[in-house]
C-alpha positions in Angstrom: -8.4 36.5 55.5 -4.7 36.9 54.6 -3.0 33.5 54.9 0.7 32.8 54.1 3.2 30.2 55.0 6.0 31.6 57.2 9.3 30.0 58.2 10.0 26.5 57.1 6.3 25.8 56.3 5.1 24.4 59.6 3.1 27.5 60.4 0.5 29.6 58.8 0.2 33.3 59.6 -3.4 34.5 59.6 -2.6 37.7 61.4 -1.3 35.5 64.2 0.7 32.3 64.4 -1.3 29.0 64.2 -0.1 25.5 64.5 -0.2 23.0 61.6 -2.0 25.4 59.3 -5.2 25.5 61.3 -6.8 28.6 62.5 -7.9 27.1 65.8 -5.7 29.6 67.7 -2.2 29.7 69.1 -1.1 28.2 72.4 -0.2 31.0 74.7 1.7 30.4 78.0 1.9 32.6 81.0 5.6 33.3 80.9 6.9 30.0 82.3 8.0 29.1 78.8 8.1 25.4 79.5 6.6 22.4 77.7 7.9 19.2 79.1 11.7 19.4 78.8 11.5 22.3 76.3 11.9 25.8 77.7 12.4 29.3 76.3 13.3 32.7 77.8 14.0 36.3 76.7 16.4 38.8 78.2 15.8 41.7 78.8 12.2 40.9 79.6 11.3 44.6 80.2 12.7 47.9 79.0 12.3 50.9 76.8 14.1 52.6 74.0 14.5 52.7 70.2 17.3 50.1 70.3 17.4 46.8 72.0 19.6 43.7 72.0 17.3 40.7 72.8 18.7 37.3 73.8 16.3 34.4 73.4 17.4 31.0 74.7 15.7 27.7 74.1 16.8 24.4 75.7 15.4 21.0 75.0 16.9 19.2 77.9 17.3 15.6 76.8 15.1 16.0 73.7 16.1 16.5 70.1 18.0 19.6 69.1 16.3 23.0 69.1 15.8 24.1 65.5 13.6 27.2 65.6 13.3 30.3 67.7 10.9 33.2 67.3 10.6 36.7 68.8 7.3 38.5 68.3 7.0 42.1 69.5 3.7 43.8 69.1 0.8 45.2 71.2 -1.2 42.1 70.4 -0.5 38.5 69.2 -0.5 39.5 65.6 2.2 39.0 63.0 0.9 41.9 60.9 2.5 45.3 61.5 4.8 43.7 64.1 8.5 43.3 64.7 8.4 39.5 64.2 11.8 37.7 63.9 12.5 34.1 63.6 15.7 32.0 63.5 16.0 28.7 61.6 18.8 26.5 62.6 18.8 24.4 59.4 19.6 27.5 57.3 21.4 29.4 60.0 19.4 32.5 59.1 17.1 35.2 60.6 13.9 36.3 58.9 11.8 39.3 59.5 8.1 39.0 58.7 6.8 41.6 56.2 4.3 44.3 57.3 1.2 42.5 55.9 2.1 39.3 57.8 2.8 37.3 54.7 6.3 36.4 53.7 9.6 37.5 55.1 13.0 38.8 54.3 15.9 36.6 55.3 19.5 37.3 56.5 22.1 34.7 57.1 23.4 34.8 60.7 26.7 36.7 60.9 25.8 38.8 57.8 26.7 42.5 58.1 23.5 43.7 56.3 20.2 44.8 57.7 16.6 43.7 57.1 13.7 45.8 57.9 9.9 46.3 57.8 7.9 49.4 58.8 8.1 48.6 62.5 11.8 47.7 63.0 15.1 46.7 61.5 17.4 43.8 62.4 21.1 44.6 62.4 23.0 41.6 61.2 26.3 43.0 62.4 25.1 42.9 66.0 22.9 39.7 65.8 24.0 36.1 65.9 23.2 32.6 67.0 24.9 30.0 69.1 23.7 26.4 69.0 24.8 23.1 70.5 23.3 19.7 70.9 20.1 20.7 72.8 20.3 24.5 73.2 20.0 27.5 70.9 20.6 31.1 71.8 20.0 34.0 69.5 21.0 37.6 70.0 18.8 40.0 68.0 19.8 43.6 67.6 16.6 45.6 66.9 16.0 49.2 66.0 12.3 50.2 66.5 10.9 52.8 64.1 9.2 55.9 65.6 5.9 54.9 64.0 5.9 51.7 66.2 5.8 53.8 69.4 4.0 52.5 72.5 4.0 49.6 74.9 4.6 46.3 73.2 4.5 42.7 74.5 7.4 40.4 73.9 6.5 36.8 72.9 8.9 34.0 72.4 8.6 30.6 70.9 10.9 27.6 70.7 10.7 24.3 68.8 12.9 21.2 68.7 13.5 18.9 65.8 10.7 16.5 66.9 8.3 19.5 66.5 7.6 19.8 70.2 7.2 23.5 71.0 6.7 25.9 73.8 3.8 27.7 72.2 4.0 31.5 72.2 5.3 32.6 75.6 4.5 36.1 77.0 8.0 37.0 78.2 7.6 40.7 79.1 7.1 44.1 77.6 9.0 46.9 75.8 8.2 50.6 75.4 9.1 52.1 72.1 9.4 55.9 72.5 7.8 58.2 70.0 10.1 60.1 67.7 13.3 58.4 69.0 16.0 57.8 66.5 19.3 56.2 67.1 21.4 53.2 66.1 22.4 51.9 62.6 19.6 52.1 60.1 
């Protein structure tokens, strides 16, 4: 089994995301995206195309500040061969998980560069983050590669500084067209 630490070390990626390094399985929610006062949502929740600008918002209500957001786009809950992006508030950076599901490439928020794997690229010039005391919102500009064609599920995840989290939330679906090419690469 391929096991690697991802993000700030609280998770292990064994093909999918697991809590606290155990492979007991992820918590998956039905799309409500709420865990106590913590909630997460994605917009758009449905669509199609080679390019997309996803907005993920996580609010912790009266809890501690939101410090991590994740966006997983794949046909299954699997970090391998996925478009799997996360944002870490402490470093103010985005990361894109590598094809094999171990390790990632990082890009500071506001940076004009791009990061990519074989499924997608993240355009730093069009991506960003806004955070306040209890809310974090990321805008992620994604270009999907033609080889990633097909219907994909959109999962989101939010976590606050006390490590309370939403679990993976099925937020919708996206259809990546075959052979489509547009956007900055």
